Every structure is written in C-alpha cells, then in structure tokens.
PDB file of N, CA, C and O in Angstrom:
ATOM      1  N   UNK A   1      88.766  -7.199-155.316  1.00  0.00           N
ATOM      2  CA  UNK A   1      88.462  -6.086-154.436  1.00  0.00           C
ATOM      3  C   UNK A   1      89.304  -6.162-153.165  1.00  0.00           C
ATOM      4  O   UNK A   1      89.840  -5.150-152.713  1.00  0.00           O
ATOM      5  N   UNK A   2      89.420  -7.356-152.589  1.00  0.00           N
ATOM      6  CA  UNK A   2      90.182  -7.488-151.356  1.00  0.00           C
ATOM      7  C   UNK A   2      91.675  -7.564-151.600  1.00  0.00           C
ATOM      8  O   UNK A   2      92.457  -7.529-150.649  1.00  0.00           O
ATOM      9  N   UNK A   3      92.085  -7.666-152.842  1.00  0.00           N
ATOM     10  CA  UNK A   3      93.507  -7.753-153.157  1.00  0.00           C
ATOM     11  C   UNK A   3      94.223  -6.436-152.885  1.00  0.00           C
ATOM     12  O   UNK A   3      95.420  -6.431-152.600  1.00  0.00           O
ATOM     13  N   UNK A   4      93.501  -5.320-152.972  1.00  0.00           N
ATOM     14  CA  UNK A   4      94.139  -4.020-152.817  1.00  0.00           C
ATOM     15  C   UNK A   4      94.171  -3.536-151.374  1.00  0.00           C
ATOM     16  O   UNK A   4      94.783  -2.508-151.085  1.00  0.00           O
ATOM     17  N   UNK A   5      93.526  -4.255-150.467  1.00  0.00           N
ATOM     18  CA  UNK A   5      93.517  -3.849-149.064  1.00  0.00           C
ATOM     19  C   UNK A   5      94.862  -4.206-148.439  1.00  0.00           C
ATOM     20  O   UNK A   5      95.317  -5.348-148.498  1.00  0.00           O
ATOM     21  N   UNK A   6      95.472  -3.209-147.849  1.00  0.00           N
ATOM     22  CA  UNK A   6      96.767  -3.393-147.212  1.00  0.00           C
ATOM     23  C   UNK A   6      96.554  -3.422-145.698  1.00  0.00           C
ATOM     24  O   UNK A   6      95.800  -2.612-145.157  1.00  0.00           O
ATOM     25  N   UNK A   7      97.212  -4.343-145.028  1.00  0.00           N
ATOM     26  CA  UNK A   7      97.035  -4.522-143.594  1.00  0.00           C
ATOM     27  C   UNK A   7      97.395  -3.255-142.820  1.00  0.00           C
ATOM     28  O   UNK A   7      96.743  -2.931-141.828  1.00  0.00           O
ATOM     29  N   UNK A   8      98.416  -2.544-143.261  1.00  0.00           N
ATOM     30  CA  UNK A   8      98.831  -1.322-142.574  1.00  0.00           C
ATOM     31  C   UNK A   8      97.729  -0.263-142.624  1.00  0.00           C
ATOM     32  O   UNK A   8      97.547   0.481-141.660  1.00  0.00           O
ATOM     33  N   UNK A   9      97.004  -0.188-143.717  1.00  0.00           N
ATOM     34  CA  UNK A   9      95.907   0.778-143.821  1.00  0.00           C
ATOM     35  C   UNK A   9      94.776   0.432-142.864  1.00  0.00           C
ATOM     36  O   UNK A   9      94.187   1.318-142.243  1.00  0.00           O
ATOM     37  N   UNK A  10      94.477  -0.845-142.746  1.00  0.00           N
ATOM     38  CA  UNK A  10      93.415  -1.279-141.835  1.00  0.00           C
ATOM     39  C   UNK A  10      93.803  -0.986-140.392  1.00  0.00           C
ATOM     40  O   UNK A  10      92.991  -0.481-139.617  1.00  0.00           O
ATOM     41  N   UNK A  11      95.031  -1.299-140.035  1.00  0.00           N
ATOM     42  CA  UNK A  11      95.505  -1.054-138.671  1.00  0.00           C
ATOM     43  C   UNK A  11      95.536   0.434-138.372  1.00  0.00           C
ATOM     44  O   UNK A  11      95.128   0.853-137.289  1.00  0.00           O
ATOM     45  N   UNK A  12      96.008   1.236-139.308  1.00  0.00           N
ATOM     46  CA  UNK A  12      96.060   2.679-139.070  1.00  0.00           C
ATOM     47  C   UNK A  12      94.655   3.270-138.952  1.00  0.00           C
ATOM     48  O   UNK A  12      94.438   4.197-138.171  1.00  0.00           O
ATOM     49  N   UNK A  13      93.712   2.749-139.709  1.00  0.00           N
ATOM     50  CA  UNK A  13      92.334   3.214-139.586  1.00  0.00           C
ATOM     51  C   UNK A  13      91.771   2.899-138.209  1.00  0.00           C
ATOM     52  O   UNK A  13      91.098   3.736-137.608  1.00  0.00           O
ATOM     53  N   UNK A  14      92.038   1.711-137.709  1.00  0.00           N
ATOM     54  CA  UNK A  14      91.567   1.326-136.378  1.00  0.00           C
ATOM     55  C   UNK A  14      92.227   2.187-135.302  1.00  0.00           C
ATOM     56  O   UNK A  14      91.562   2.632-134.367  1.00  0.00           O
ATOM     57  N   UNK A  15      93.518   2.420-135.432  1.00  0.00           N
ATOM     58  CA  UNK A  15      94.240   3.227-134.444  1.00  0.00           C
ATOM     59  C   UNK A  15      93.727   4.662-134.459  1.00  0.00           C
ATOM     60  O   UNK A  15      93.468   5.229-133.398  1.00  0.00           O
ATOM     61  N   UNK A  16      93.574   5.260-135.637  1.00  0.00           N
ATOM     62  CA  UNK A  16      93.081   6.629-135.712  1.00  0.00           C
ATOM     63  C   UNK A  16      91.640   6.740-135.230  1.00  0.00           C
ATOM     64  O   UNK A  16      91.260   7.760-134.654  1.00  0.00           O
ATOM     65  N   UNK A  17      90.847   5.722-135.452  1.00  0.00           N
ATOM     66  CA  UNK A  17      89.476   5.724-134.938  1.00  0.00           C
ATOM     67  C   UNK A  17      89.482   5.700-133.415  1.00  0.00           C
ATOM     68  O   UNK A  17      88.704   6.412-132.781  1.00  0.00           O
ATOM     69  N   UNK A  18      90.348   4.893-132.828  1.00  0.00           N
ATOM     70  CA  UNK A  18      90.456   4.837-131.370  1.00  0.00           C
ATOM     71  C   UNK A  18      90.938   6.166-130.801  1.00  0.00           C
ATOM     72  O   UNK A  18      90.447   6.623-129.769  1.00  0.00           O
ATOM     73  N   UNK A  19      91.903   6.783-131.482  1.00  0.00           N
ATOM     74  CA  UNK A  19      92.385   8.093-131.037  1.00  0.00           C
ATOM     75  C   UNK A  19      91.261   9.129-131.123  1.00  0.00           C
ATOM     76  O   UNK A  19      91.091   9.936-130.209  1.00  0.00           O
ATOM     77  N   UNK A  20      90.499   9.107-132.210  1.00  0.00           N
ATOM     78  CA  UNK A  20      89.388  10.034-132.366  1.00  0.00           C
ATOM     79  C   UNK A  20      88.330   9.850-131.302  1.00  0.00           C
ATOM     80  O   UNK A  20      87.825  10.829-130.754  1.00  0.00           O
ATOM     81  N   UNK A  21      87.986   8.597-130.999  1.00  0.00           N
ATOM     82  CA  UNK A  21      87.006   8.341-129.948  1.00  0.00           C
ATOM     83  C   UNK A  21      87.538   8.778-128.587  1.00  0.00           C
ATOM     84  O   UNK A  21      86.786   9.292-127.758  1.00  0.00           O
ATOM     85  N   UNK A  22      88.815   8.576-128.359  1.00  0.00           N
ATOM     86  CA  UNK A  22      89.419   9.040-127.106  1.00  0.00           C
ATOM     87  C   UNK A  22      89.378  10.552-126.972  1.00  0.00           C
ATOM     88  O   UNK A  22      89.103  11.080-125.895  1.00  0.00           O
ATOM     89  N   UNK A  23      89.651  11.246-128.070  1.00  0.00           N
ATOM     90  CA  UNK A  23      89.578  12.711-128.043  1.00  0.00           C
ATOM     91  C   UNK A  23      88.145  13.194-127.819  1.00  0.00           C
ATOM     92  O   UNK A  23      87.920  14.163-127.094  1.00  0.00           O
ATOM     93  N   UNK A  24      87.182  12.522-128.440  1.00  0.00           N
ATOM     94  CA  UNK A  24      85.778  12.901-128.232  1.00  0.00           C
ATOM     95  C   UNK A  24      85.377  12.698-126.773  1.00  0.00           C
ATOM     96  O   UNK A  24      84.664  13.527-126.208  1.00  0.00           O
ATOM     97  N   UNK A  25      85.824  11.608-126.162  1.00  0.00           N
ATOM     98  CA  UNK A  25      85.530  11.363-124.746  1.00  0.00           C
ATOM     99  C   UNK A  25      86.200  12.415-123.866  1.00  0.00           C
ATOM    100  O   UNK A  25      85.616  12.867-122.881  1.00  0.00           O
ATOM    101  N   UNK A  26      87.423  12.802-124.219  1.00  0.00           N
ATOM    102  CA  UNK A  26      88.123  13.833-123.454  1.00  0.00           C
ATOM    103  C   UNK A  26      87.408  15.173-123.559  1.00  0.00           C
ATOM    104  O   UNK A  26      87.324  15.913-122.579  1.00  0.00           O
ATOM    105  N   UNK A  27      86.895  15.485-124.741  1.00  0.00           N
ATOM    106  CA  UNK A  27      86.143  16.740-124.916  1.00  0.00           C
ATOM    107  C   UNK A  27      84.866  16.712-124.091  1.00  0.00           C
ATOM    108  O   UNK A  27      84.503  17.713-123.472  1.00  0.00           O
ATOM    109  N   UNK A  28      84.179  15.570-124.079  1.00  0.00           N
ATOM    110  CA  UNK A  28      82.950  15.455-123.275  1.00  0.00           C
ATOM    111  C   UNK A  28      83.261  15.649-121.788  1.00  0.00           C
ATOM    112  O   UNK A  28      82.525  16.344-121.087  1.00  0.00           O
ATOM    113  N   UNK A  29      84.342  15.039-121.308  1.00  0.00           N
ATOM    114  CA  UNK A  29      84.709  15.195-119.906  1.00  0.00           C
ATOM    115  C   UNK A  29      85.108  16.629-119.596  1.00  0.00           C
ATOM    116  O   UNK A  29      84.799  17.134-118.517  1.00  0.00           O
ATOM    117  N   UNK A  30      85.784  17.289-120.520  1.00  0.00           N
ATOM    118  CA  UNK A  30      86.164  18.685-120.325  1.00  0.00           C
ATOM    119  C   UNK A  30      84.938  19.594-120.274  1.00  0.00           C
ATOM    120  O   UNK A  30      84.860  20.492-119.435  1.00  0.00           O
ATOM    121  N   UNK A  31      83.987  19.360-121.167  1.00  0.00           N
ATOM    122  CA  UNK A  31      82.763  20.160-121.165  1.00  0.00           C
ATOM    123  C   UNK A  31      81.992  19.934-119.872  1.00  0.00           C
ATOM    124  O   UNK A  31      81.489  20.886-119.276  1.00  0.00           O
ATOM    125  N   UNK A  32      81.897  18.690-119.437  1.00  0.00           N
ATOM    126  CA  UNK A  32      81.195  18.385-118.184  1.00  0.00           C
ATOM    127  C   UNK A  32      81.889  19.023-116.991  1.00  0.00           C
ATOM    128  O   UNK A  32      81.229  19.464-116.050  1.00  0.00           O
ATOM    129  N   UNK A  33      83.206  19.074-117.024  1.00  0.00           N
ATOM    130  CA  UNK A  33      83.961  19.645-115.920  1.00  0.00           C
ATOM    131  C   UNK A  33      83.831  21.170-115.883  1.00  0.00           C
ATOM    132  O   UNK A  33      83.794  21.763-114.805  1.00  0.00           O
ATOM    133  N   UNK A  34      83.762  21.800-117.047  1.00  0.00           N
ATOM    134  CA  UNK A  34      83.726  23.261-117.102  1.00  0.00           C
ATOM    135  C   UNK A  34      82.349  23.861-116.824  1.00  0.00           C
ATOM    136  O   UNK A  34      82.255  25.011-116.394  1.00  0.00           O
ATOM    137  N   UNK A  35      81.301  23.116-117.058  1.00  0.00           N
ATOM    138  CA  UNK A  35      79.961  23.666-116.853  1.00  0.00           C
ATOM    139  C   UNK A  35      79.564  23.584-115.381  1.00  0.00           C
ATOM    140  O   UNK A  35      79.879  22.605-114.705  1.00  0.00           O
ATOM    141  N   UNK A  36      78.875  24.611-114.887  1.00  0.00           N
ATOM    142  CA  UNK A  36      78.483  24.625-113.473  1.00  0.00           C
ATOM    143  C   UNK A  36      77.228  23.798-113.177  1.00  0.00           C
ATOM    144  O   UNK A  36      76.773  23.770-112.033  1.00  0.00           O
ATOM    145  N   UNK A  37      76.673  23.141-114.160  1.00  0.00           N
ATOM    146  CA  UNK A  37      75.461  22.344-113.989  1.00  0.00           C
ATOM    147  C   UNK A  37      75.644  21.010-114.696  1.00  0.00           C
ATOM    148  O   UNK A  37      76.445  20.906-115.625  1.00  0.00           O
ATOM    149  N   UNK A  38      74.908  19.988-114.265  1.00  0.00           N
ATOM    150  CA  UNK A  38      75.025  18.683-114.944  1.00  0.00           C
ATOM    151  C   UNK A  38      74.354  18.710-116.319  1.00  0.00           C
ATOM    152  O   UNK A  38      73.154  18.962-116.429  1.00  0.00           O
ATOM    153  N   UNK A  39      75.130  18.450-117.349  1.00  0.00           N
ATOM    154  CA  UNK A  39      74.637  18.557-118.724  1.00  0.00           C
ATOM    155  C   UNK A  39      73.580  17.494-119.016  1.00  0.00           C
ATOM    156  O   UNK A  39      72.548  17.792-119.617  1.00  0.00           O
ATOM    157  N   UNK A  40      73.831  16.276-118.598  1.00  0.00           N
ATOM    158  CA  UNK A  40      72.895  15.186-118.897  1.00  0.00           C
ATOM    159  C   UNK A  40      71.541  15.450-118.240  1.00  0.00           C
ATOM    160  O   UNK A  40      70.499  15.195-118.844  1.00  0.00           O
ATOM    161  N   UNK A  41      71.551  15.953-117.018  1.00  0.00           N
ATOM    162  CA  UNK A  41      70.292  16.274-116.329  1.00  0.00           C
ATOM    163  C   UNK A  41      69.546  17.381-117.066  1.00  0.00           C
ATOM    164  O   UNK A  41      68.328  17.310-117.234  1.00  0.00           O
ATOM    165  N   UNK A  42      70.265  18.384-117.495  1.00  0.00           N
ATOM    166  CA  UNK A  42      69.632  19.487-118.218  1.00  0.00           C
ATOM    167  C   UNK A  42      68.976  19.007-119.509  1.00  0.00           C
ATOM    168  O   UNK A  42      67.871  19.436-119.843  1.00  0.00           O
ATOM    169  N   UNK A  43      69.646  18.128-120.228  1.00  0.00           N
ATOM    170  CA  UNK A  43      69.118  17.673-121.513  1.00  0.00           C
ATOM    171  C   UNK A  43      67.986  16.669-121.311  1.00  0.00           C
ATOM    172  O   UNK A  43      66.943  16.772-121.957  1.00  0.00           O
ATOM    173  N   UNK A  44      68.185  15.697-120.418  1.00  0.00           N
ATOM    174  CA  UNK A  44      67.193  14.632-120.263  1.00  0.00           C
ATOM    175  C   UNK A  44      65.976  15.066-119.440  1.00  0.00           C
ATOM    176  O   UNK A  44      64.840  14.926-119.890  1.00  0.00           O
ATOM    177  N   UNK A  45      66.211  15.585-118.254  1.00  0.00           N
ATOM    178  CA  UNK A  45      65.098  15.877-117.353  1.00  0.00           C
ATOM    179  C   UNK A  45      64.443  17.226-117.643  1.00  0.00           C
ATOM    180  O   UNK A  45      63.217  17.334-117.640  1.00  0.00           O
ATOM    181  N   UNK A  46      65.250  18.245-117.892  1.00  0.00           N
ATOM    182  CA  UNK A  46      64.707  19.585-118.096  1.00  0.00           C
ATOM    183  C   UNK A  46      64.374  19.876-119.552  1.00  0.00           C
ATOM    184  O   UNK A  46      63.856  20.947-119.868  1.00  0.00           O
ATOM    185  N   UNK A  47      64.671  18.920-120.453  1.00  0.00           N
ATOM    186  CA  UNK A  47      64.366  19.050-121.888  1.00  0.00           C
ATOM    187  C   UNK A  47      64.957  20.333-122.497  1.00  0.00           C
ATOM    188  O   UNK A  47      64.286  21.042-123.248  1.00  0.00           O
ATOM    189  N   UNK A  48      66.199  20.612-122.165  1.00  0.00           N
ATOM    190  CA  UNK A  48      66.872  21.806-122.672  1.00  0.00           C
ATOM    191  C   UNK A  48      67.401  21.503-124.078  1.00  0.00           C
ATOM    192  O   UNK A  48      68.516  21.008-124.243  1.00  0.00           O
ATOM    193  N   UNK A  49      66.588  21.808-125.074  1.00  0.00           N
ATOM    194  CA  UNK A  49      66.966  21.481-126.449  1.00  0.00           C
ATOM    195  C   UNK A  49      68.086  22.382-126.973  1.00  0.00           C
ATOM    196  O   UNK A  49      68.870  21.959-127.822  1.00  0.00           O
ATOM    197  N   UNK A  50      68.168  23.604-126.483  1.00  0.00           N
ATOM    198  CA  UNK A  50      69.249  24.487-126.926  1.00  0.00           C
ATOM    199  C   UNK A  50      70.608  23.937-126.492  1.00  0.00           C
ATOM    200  O   UNK A  50      71.575  23.988-127.252  1.00  0.00           O
ATOM    201  N   UNK A  51      70.673  23.422-125.288  1.00  0.00           N
ATOM    202  CA  UNK A  51      71.925  22.829-124.813  1.00  0.00           C
ATOM    203  C   UNK A  51      72.248  21.562-125.595  1.00  0.00           C
ATOM    204  O   UNK A  51      73.412  21.304-125.902  1.00  0.00           O
ATOM    205  N   UNK A  52      71.242  20.780-125.917  1.00  0.00           N
ATOM    206  CA  UNK A  52      71.462  19.565-126.708  1.00  0.00           C
ATOM    207  C   UNK A  52      72.003  19.906-128.091  1.00  0.00           C
ATOM    208  O   UNK A  52      72.904  19.232-128.590  1.00  0.00           O
ATOM    209  N   UNK A  53      71.463  20.941-128.705  1.00  0.00           N
ATOM    210  CA  UNK A  53      71.948  21.373-130.017  1.00  0.00           C
ATOM    211  C   UNK A  53      73.382  21.873-129.914  1.00  0.00           C
ATOM    212  O   UNK A  53      74.201  21.580-130.785  1.00  0.00           O
ATOM    213  N   UNK A  54      73.693  22.621-128.866  1.00  0.00           N
ATOM    214  CA  UNK A  54      75.045  23.135-128.670  1.00  0.00           C
ATOM    215  C   UNK A  54      76.048  22.004-128.477  1.00  0.00           C
ATOM    216  O   UNK A  54      77.118  22.019-129.085  1.00  0.00           O
ATOM    217  N   UNK A  55      75.720  21.030-127.645  1.00  0.00           N
ATOM    218  CA  UNK A  55      76.618  19.894-127.418  1.00  0.00           C
ATOM    219  C   UNK A  55      76.788  19.095-128.707  1.00  0.00           C
ATOM    220  O   UNK A  55      77.896  18.664-129.025  1.00  0.00           O
ATOM    221  N   UNK A  56      75.703  18.893-129.448  1.00  0.00           N
ATOM    222  CA  UNK A  56      75.799  18.196-130.726  1.00  0.00           C
ATOM    223  C   UNK A  56      76.687  18.934-131.711  1.00  0.00           C
ATOM    224  O   UNK A  56      77.468  18.314-132.433  1.00  0.00           O
ATOM    225  N   UNK A  57      76.571  20.254-131.746  1.00  0.00           N
ATOM    226  CA  UNK A  57      77.410  21.054-132.642  1.00  0.00           C
ATOM    227  C   UNK A  57      78.883  20.964-132.258  1.00  0.00           C
ATOM    228  O   UNK A  57      79.752  20.931-133.129  1.00  0.00           O
ATOM    229  N   UNK A  58      79.164  20.927-130.965  1.00  0.00           N
ATOM    230  CA  UNK A  58      80.554  20.787-130.511  1.00  0.00           C
ATOM    231  C   UNK A  58      81.125  19.447-130.957  1.00  0.00           C
ATOM    232  O   UNK A  58      82.270  19.377-131.403  1.00  0.00           O
ATOM    233  N   UNK A  59      80.323  18.368-130.839  1.00  0.00           N
ATOM    234  CA  UNK A  59      80.804  17.059-131.255  1.00  0.00           C
ATOM    235  C   UNK A  59      80.983  16.980-132.771  1.00  0.00           C
ATOM    236  O   UNK A  59      81.932  16.351-133.240  1.00  0.00           O
ATOM    237  N   UNK A  60      80.113  17.591-133.532  1.00  0.00           N
ATOM    238  CA  UNK A  60      80.282  17.602-134.987  1.00  0.00           C
ATOM    239  C   UNK A  60      81.541  18.377-135.362  1.00  0.00           C
ATOM    240  O   UNK A  60      82.291  17.953-136.241  1.00  0.00           O
ATOM    241  N   UNK A  61      81.778  19.511-134.702  1.00  0.00           N
ATOM    242  CA  UNK A  61      82.982  20.294-134.971  1.00  0.00           C
ATOM    243  C   UNK A  61      84.238  19.513-134.615  1.00  0.00           C
ATOM    244  O   UNK A  61      85.212  19.525-135.367  1.00  0.00           O
ATOM    245  N   UNK A  62      84.222  18.831-133.469  1.00  0.00           N
ATOM    246  CA  UNK A  62      85.379  18.018-133.099  1.00  0.00           C
ATOM    247  C   UNK A  62      85.602  16.886-134.089  1.00  0.00           C
ATOM    248  O   UNK A  62      86.746  16.569-134.414  1.00  0.00           O
ATOM    249  N   UNK A  63      84.530  16.272-134.572  1.00  0.00           N
ATOM    250  CA  UNK A  63      84.659  15.189-135.553  1.00  0.00           C
ATOM    251  C   UNK A  63      85.261  15.704-136.856  1.00  0.00           C
ATOM    252  O   UNK A  63      86.084  15.024-137.470  1.00  0.00           O
ATOM    253  N   UNK A  64      84.862  16.884-137.276  1.00  0.00           N
ATOM    254  CA  UNK A  64      85.425  17.470-138.499  1.00  0.00           C
ATOM    255  C   UNK A  64      86.908  17.769-138.324  1.00  0.00           C
ATOM    256  O   UNK A  64      87.707  17.514-139.225  1.00  0.00           O
ATOM    257  N   UNK A  65      87.275  18.309-137.167  1.00  0.00           N
ATOM    258  CA  UNK A  65      88.672  18.621-136.902  1.00  0.00           C
ATOM    259  C   UNK A  65      89.509  17.345-136.865  1.00  0.00           C
ATOM    260  O   UNK A  65      90.585  17.289-137.460  1.00  0.00           O
ATOM    261  N   UNK A  66      89.021  16.329-136.175  1.00  0.00           N
ATOM    262  CA  UNK A  66      89.760  15.069-136.081  1.00  0.00           C
ATOM    263  C   UNK A  66      89.900  14.428-137.451  1.00  0.00           C
ATOM    264  O   UNK A  66      90.967  13.914-137.788  1.00  0.00           O
ATOM    265  N   UNK A  67      88.826  14.451-138.254  1.00  0.00           N
ATOM    266  CA  UNK A  67      88.889  13.876-139.602  1.00  0.00           C
ATOM    267  C   UNK A  67      89.886  14.635-140.470  1.00  0.00           C
ATOM    268  O   UNK A  67      90.613  14.019-141.250  1.00  0.00           O
ATOM    269  N   UNK A  68      89.932  15.956-140.348  1.00  0.00           N
ATOM    270  CA  UNK A  68      90.885  16.735-141.135  1.00  0.00           C
ATOM    271  C   UNK A  68      92.324  16.418-140.733  1.00  0.00           C
ATOM    272  O   UNK A  68      93.214  16.354-141.581  1.00  0.00           O
ATOM    273  N   UNK A  69      92.541  16.223-139.447  1.00  0.00           N
ATOM    274  CA  UNK A  69      93.896  15.885-138.989  1.00  0.00           C
ATOM    275  C   UNK A  69      94.296  14.496-139.479  1.00  0.00           C
ATOM    276  O   UNK A  69      95.433  14.287-139.901  1.00  0.00           O
ATOM    277  N   UNK A  70      93.371  13.556-139.424  1.00  0.00           N
ATOM    278  CA  UNK A  70      93.671  12.194-139.875  1.00  0.00           C
ATOM    279  C   UNK A  70      93.952  12.169-141.366  1.00  0.00           C
ATOM    280  O   UNK A  70      94.852  11.454-141.807  1.00  0.00           O
ATOM    281  N   UNK A  71      93.208  12.930-142.151  1.00  0.00           N
ATOM    282  CA  UNK A  71      93.370  12.916-143.607  1.00  0.00           C
ATOM    283  C   UNK A  71      94.606  13.672-144.073  1.00  0.00           C
ATOM    284  O   UNK A  71      95.066  13.469-145.196  1.00  0.00           O
ATOM    285  N   UNK A  72      95.151  14.541-143.224  1.00  0.00           N
ATOM    286  CA  UNK A  72      96.325  15.318-143.667  1.00  0.00           C
ATOM    287  C   UNK A  72      97.615  14.564-143.511  1.00  0.00           C
ATOM    288  O   UNK A  72      98.680  15.088-143.840  1.00  0.00           O
TER     289      UNK A  72
END
C-alpha cells in the first residue's frame, strides 16, 4: 500500500492544502472588512442564525471552488 505513495504527491497535497487554507482565511478577512457590523458578535452574542448559515454557505462554496481548481 505504501509502495505506491510518491513523495511529490504528498508534498503537493500539503502545499495545496496550505494554499486553500490561506485563501479561506483571506475570504474571511474580506467578508469581515466589507460588512458594516462585527460578524462574530452577531453570530455569537445576538444568535443570528441566518448570518451563520450565510457565512457557512460562503465557506462551503469557497471550498468547492478551491477543490475544483486543485483537481484540474
């Protein structure tokens, strides 16, 4: 099983994962910068579930886009 693992594939997976996490962090910072209210306060203190669902959907969409780019 381990005979077929190539070091280049492992390294590229780690690099692409780091790039994906960096892009997700950049998207979070962009969303926080563009909104006129603090997102974390709205979700945690004010229990704004609609905003939580929206932010979750944005992250799922970004993950799908990043995965499609990595796989192509």
